C-alpha positions in Angstrom: -11.7 1.5 -15.9 -14.0 4.5 -16.7 -12.3 7.8 -16.0 -14.2 10.3 -13.8 -13.7 13.1 -16.3 -14.0 13.8 -20.0 -13.2 16.5 -22.6 -15.1 19.7 -22.0 -15.8 19.2 -18.3 -15.8 22.5 -16.4 -14.8 22.8 -12.8 -14.0 25.3 -10.1 -10.2 25.4 -9.6 -9.4 26.3 -6.0 -6.9 29.0 -5.5 -6.1 28.3 -1.8 -7.6 31.6 -0.5 -11.3 30.6 -0.5 -11.7 31.7 -4.1 -12.0 29.7 -7.3 -11.1 30.1 -11.0 -13.3 29.1 -13.9 -11.6 26.2 -15.7 -12.2 23.3 -18.1 -10.6 20.3 -19.8 -9.6 21.2 -23.3 -7.5 18.1 -24.2 -7.0 14.6 -22.8 -3.8 12.6 -23.0 -2.8 9.3 -21.3 -3.3 10.1 -17.6 -2.7 13.7 -18.4 -5.1 16.5 -19.2 -4.7 20.0 -20.6 -6.8 22.5 -18.5 -7.7 26.0 -19.4 -8.1 28.5 -16.6 -9.6 31.9 -17.4 -7.6 34.8 -15.9 -9.6 37.5 -17.7 -12.6 37.9 -20.0 -10.6 37.0 -23.1 -7.4 35.6 -21.6 -6.6 32.2 -20.2 -3.8 29.9 -19.1 -3.4 26.4 -20.7 -1.5 23.9 -18.5 -0.7 20.2 -19.0 -1.5 18.6 -15.6 -1.6 15.1 -14.2 -5.2 13.7 -13.9 -4.8 12.8 -10.2 -6.9 15.8 -9.1 -9.8 14.4 -11.0 -9.3 10.8 -10.2 -9.2 11.6 -6.5 -12.1 14.2 -6.8 -9.9 17.0 -5.6 -11.3 19.3 -8.3 -15.1 19.2 -8.4 -16.9 19.1 -11.7 -19.6 21.7 -12.2 -20.8 21.2 -15.7 -19.7 20.9 -19.3 -18.5 23.4 -22.0 -19.0 23.1 -25.8 -15.5 23.4 -27.2 -16.5 23.8 -30.8 -14.9 26.9 -32.2 -12.6 27.4 -29.3 -8.9 28.0 -30.0 -6.7 25.0 -29.9 -4.8 24.6 -26.6 -1.2 25.8 -26.4 0.1 24.6 -23.0 2.6 26.7 -21.2 4.5 23.5 -20.2 5.9 20.8 -22.4 5.8 18.1 -19.7 3.0 17.5 -17.2 3.0 19.1 -13.8 1.2 18.2 -10.5 -2.1 19.7 -9.8 -0.7 21.6 -6.8 1.7 23.4 -9.1 -1.1 24.3 -11.5 -3.1 25.8 -8.6 -0.2 28.0 -7.7 0.4 29.2 -11.2 -3.3 30.1 -11.7 -3.4 31.8 -8.3 -0.3 33.9 -9.2 -1.8 34.9 -12.6 -5.0 36.1 -10.9 -3.0 37.9 -8.2 -4.3 35.7 -5.4 -2.1 35.8 -2.2 0.5 33.0 -2.3 3.9 32.4 -0.7 7.0 33.2 -2.7 8.6 30.2 -4.1 12.3 30.8 -3.5 15.0 29.6 -5.8 17.9 28.9 -3.5 21.6 28.8 -4.7 24.1 26.9 -2.5 27.7 27.9 -2.5 30.3 25.9 -0.6 33.3 27.8 0.7 36.5 25.8 1.3 39.3 28.3 0.9 40.1 31.9 0.3 39.6 31.6 -3.5 36.0 30.5 -3.0 35.3 33.6 -0.9 36.6 36.1 -3.4 33.4 36.4 -5.4 31.0 36.8 -2.4 30.1 40.3 -3.7 27.7 38.6 -6.1 25.4 37.3 -3.4 21.7 37.7 -3.1 19.3 37.1 -0.3 18.3 33.6 -1.6 21.8 32.2 -1.3 23.1 29.6 1.2 26.8 29.8 2.1 28.1 26.4 3.3 31.2 25.9 5.3 32.3 22.3 6.1 35.9 23.0 7.3 37.7 25.6 9.3 38.7 28.5 7.1 41.3 31.2 7.5 40.7 34.6 9.2 40.9 36.3 5.8 38.0 34.1 4.5 36.0 34.7 7.6 36.4 38.5 7.2 35.1 38.2 3.6 32.2 36.1 4.7 31.3 38.6 7.5 31.6 41.5 5.1 29.2 39.8 2.7 26.7 39.1 5.4 26.8 42.7 6.5 25.6 43.6 3.0 23.2 40.7 2.7 22.0 39.8 6.2 19.2 37.5 4.9 21.8 35.1 3.4 21.7 31.8 5.2 25.0 30.5 6.6 25.4 26.8 7.0 28.1 25.6 9.4 28.9 21.9 9.3 31.7 19.8 10.8 34.7 21.7 12.0 33.3 24.9 10.6 30.7 25.0 13.4 33.5 25.9 15.9 33.7 29.3 14.2 30.2 30.3 15.1 31.6 32.9 17.4 32.6 35.0 14.4 29.0 35.4 13.3 28.1 37.1 16.6 29.6 40.3 15.2 27.4 40.3 12.0 23.7 41.0 11.4 23.1 37.5 10.2 19.4 36.5 10.4 19.4 32.9 9.0 21.7 30.1 10.1 21.9 26.3 9.7 23.9 24.6 12.4 24.9 21.1 11.4 27.9 20.6 13.7 28.3 20.5 17.4 29.4 23.6 19.3 30.8 23.6 22.9 29.5 27.1 23.5 26.8 28.9 21.5 27.4 32.6 21.4 24.5 35.0 21.7 23.3 36.4 18.3 20.4 38.7 18.8 19.8 39.3 15.1 19.2 35.6 14.3 15.6 35.0 13.2 15.7 31.6 11.5 17.6 28.5 12.7 18.0 24.9 11.4 19.5 22.8 14.2 20.8 19.2 13.6 22.1 18.6 17.1 19.1 18.5 19.4 21.2 18.3 22.5 21.9 22.0 22.0 18.3 23.0 22.0 18.3 24.1 25.7 21.0 26.7 24.9 19.1 28.0 21.8 16.6 30.1 23.7 19.1 32.1 25.7 21.5 32.5 22.8 18.9 33.4 20.1 16.1 35.2 22.0 14.5 36.7 18.9 14.1 33.5 16.9 10.9 33.4 14.7 11.5 30.1 13.0 13.1 26.9 14.3 13.7 23.5 12.6 15.1 20.6 14.6 16.0 17.3 12.9 18.0 14.5 14.5 17.0 10.8 14.4 16.0 9.5 17.8 17.1 12.6 19.7 15.1 13.7 22.8 13.9 17.3 22.8 12.2 19.3 25.6 9.5 21.7 24.4 9.7 23.5 27.8 13.0 25.0 26.7 11.2 26.9 23.9 8.6 28.6 25.9 10.8 31.6 26.5 11.0 32.3 22.8 8.2 34.9 22.6 8.7 35.6 18.9 8.7 32.0 17.7 6.1 31.7 15.0 7.1 28.5 13.1 8.4 25.2 14.5 9.4 22.1 12.6 10.3 18.9 14.5 11.5 15.9 12.5 12.7 12.4 13.6 12.9 13.4 17.3 11.3 12.2 20.5 9.3 14.7 22.5 9.5 14.0 26.2 7.1 16.7 27.3 4.4 16.9 24.6 2.0 18.6 27.0 4.2 21.7 26.9 3.1 22.4 23.3 0.1 24.2 24.9 2.4 26.8 26.3 3.6 27.9 22.8 0.8 30.3 22.4 2.8 32.4 19.9 3.0 29.6 17.3 1.3 30.0 14.0 2.9 27.2 12.0 3.8 23.7 13.2 5.2 20.6 11.5 5.6 17.3 13.3 7.3 14.7 11.1 8.1 11.1 12.0 8.5 11.9 15.7 7.5 10.0 18.8 6.2 10.9 22.2 2.6 12.0 21.2 -0.5 9.8 21.2 -3.1 12.6 21.0 -3.3 16.2 19.6 -4.9 17.6 22.8 -1.9 19.8 23.6 -2.3 21.6 20.3 -6.0 22.5 20.8 -5.4 25.8 22.8 -3.0 27.2 20.0 -4.0 29.6 17.3 -2.3 27.8 14.5 -2.8 28.7 10.9 -0.7 26.0 9.3 -0.3 22.4 10.7 1.5 19.4 9.2 1.4 16.0 10.9 3.3 13.4 9.0 3.8 9.7 9.8 3.1 9.8 13.5 2.3 6.1 13.9 1.7 6.4 17.7 -1.2 8.8 17.3 -4.5 7.5 18.5 -6.7 10.6 18.3 -6.6 13.8 16.2 -10.2 15.1 16.6 -9.1 17.7 19.2 -7.6 19.6 16.2 -11.2 20.6 15.4 -11.0 23.1 18.3 -8.3 25.1 16.5 -10.7 27.5 14.8 -7.8 29.5 13.2 -6.6 26.6 11.0 -6.3 27.6 7.3 -4.0 24.8 6.1 -3.7 21.2 7.4 -1.6 18.2 6.2 -2.3 14.8 7.7 0.0 12.5 5.8 0.8 8.8 6.4 -1.8 8.5 9.2 -2.9 5.1 8.0 -4.2 4.0 11.4 -7.2 6.3 11.0 -10.7 5.8 9.5 -12.8 8.5 7.9 -14.7 9.1 11.2 -11.4 10.1 12.9 -10.7 13.0 10.5 -14.2 13.9 9.4 -14.0 17.0 11.6 -11.9 18.6 8.9 -15.0 19.0 6.7 -16.5 21.3 9.3 -13.6 23.7 9.8 -14.9 27.0 8.5 -11.5 28.6 7.8 -9.8 25.6 6.4 -9.0 26.3 2.7 -6.0 24.0 1.9 -5.7 20.4 3.0 -4.0 17.1 2.3 -5.3 14.1 4.1 -3.8 10.7 3.7 -5.4 8.0 5.9 -5.7 4.2 5.6 -6.8 3.3 2.1 -7.0 5.4 -1.1 -10.8 5.0 -1.3 -11.3 6.6 2.1 -9.4 9.7 1.0 -11.6 9.9 -2.1 -14.7 9.9 0.0 -13.4 12.8 2.0 -12.5 14.8 -1.1 -15.9 14.3 -2.6 -17.4 16.4 0.1 -14.7 19.0 0.4 -13.5 22.0 -1.7 -10.0 22.2 -0.4 -7.0 23.4 -2.5 -3.7 21.7 -2.3 -1.5 23.0 0.6 1.3 25.5 0.1 4.8 24.2 1.0 5.4 24.4 4.7 
């Protein structure tokens, strides 16, 4: 098979903010290429990248460069990376706006000894409790949270029954994996991961200042109506659940980011049309019949339509006409159909939701 690229091809590397970097192919390996992206007049970044972006026409060719006399490539990475990662590195080198990629450290606390070194915490740490701990350990945990309120606390199993203790701390991030008979009010909480969807109705009254909510429980029924009182909710992630009142999505006018993954209860995207979303991810919703109403969301900057194999090109062609859309990943029925979309688009790869 003839490859759709060759040594010396130049292309515009999308940065995900509507801008592009001047780049070219300086070395070809087996299914891997070394690209050179210029980040200054006499400086560049050499990266070893999978050739998927060229095979799928995600990166558009715009000419050819004579490489005679150019310095030999010295890739920054020994092993190949995905094209999406390369875009982020080039964007960062050029100072383009991009989300911070957090390196999260998980620490599991089972006893008093494990809680002694909590003074070494930073904001990108997750404290995990799976069992009830002593009052002394709880006091150390609460003291650490007071010094690092952005630390995420994950309560699983029996440890979830000690949620009351956190009400006296300024904790802003919590993952609740166990069931709790009574959810205490925590006004400082901003980000919540909830794995027991039956408690969703109590979330709005207990955590009125939530900005981000993730709910994941296979087959559980959730009511969107219960979220309408969360006036600060900006990001919502629903996975593996059944939405009984999908029409209520239209009442979440404050949402800016929404992810719907392997959920049921929606056959169209009509309820999302009135929203001012910037990021939207729709993944493996096999009951969907129509998505063209998403074209009415003029504020969309990033969209992911993954595993929607029931759709043809005509069903998603509206994405080519969205003026503000800069990052997209569209996976419909048949690889060839996706290639035809990318031939006519200049999208960058999406940032992580």
